[in-house]
Structures are given as C-alpha cells and as structure tokens.
C-alpha positions in Angstrom: 2.7 -44.7 -7.6 4.2 -43.0 -10.7 1.3 -40.6 -10.9 1.9 -39.4 -7.3 5.6 -38.9 -7.9 4.8 -36.9 -11.0 2.4 -34.6 -9.0 5.1 -34.1 -6.3 7.7 -33.3 -8.9 5.5 -30.8 -10.6 4.6 -29.2 -7.2 8.3 -28.9 -6.2 9.3 -27.5 -9.6 6.5 -24.9 -9.3 7.7 -23.8 -5.8 11.4 -23.5 -6.9 10.4 -21.6 -10.0 8.2 -19.2 -7.9 11.0 -18.7 -5.5 13.5 -17.9 -8.3 11.1 -15.4 -9.9 10.3 -13.7 -6.6 14.0 -13.5 -5.8 14.8 -11.8 -9.1 11.9 -9.3 -8.7 13.0 -8.5 -5.1 16.6 -8.0 -6.2 15.7 -5.5 -9.0 13.0 -3.7 -6.9 15.4 -3.2 -3.9 18.1 -2.0 -6.2 15.9 0.8 -7.5 14.8 2.0 -4.1 18.2 2.3 -2.5 19.0 5.6 -0.8 21.8 7.4 -2.6 23.0 9.4 0.4 24.9 8.1 3.4 22.3 9.2 5.9 21.6 6.5 8.4 24.7 4.5 7.6 27.7 3.9 9.9 30.2 3.9 7.1 30.9 7.1 5.3 32.5 7.6 1.8 36.1 8.7 1.9 36.4 12.3 1.2 38.6 13.4 -1.7 40.5 16.6 -1.1 42.1 18.3 -4.0 44.9 20.7 -3.7 45.2 23.2 -6.6 48.2 23.1 -8.8 
C-alpha cells in the first residue's frame, strides 16, 4: 500500500514540475515574440503632442 502511494506521489510531483517548467518557458518565449507596434490591436497608445517653448 505504501509503495503504491509513493509511486502516485512521484507521478504527481513529476506532472506538477513539468507544468511549472513548461509555464516558465512559455512565459519567456511569448515575451520575446511580442509585436512592438500597435498593428492589429484595438487600443492605441496615447499620442504626446509637444508645443515648442
């Protein structure tokens, strides 16, 4: 009985660890591939107008 629980615990720990690692990799990979322009978005950056002194 204890051996079965140990196997299940190891399996669940492996799944959680894999999910965390995949999540971290996804976060960093999607951060690098973001489009810098506002093309295709509904919200535009506010325009800053400067008036000369």
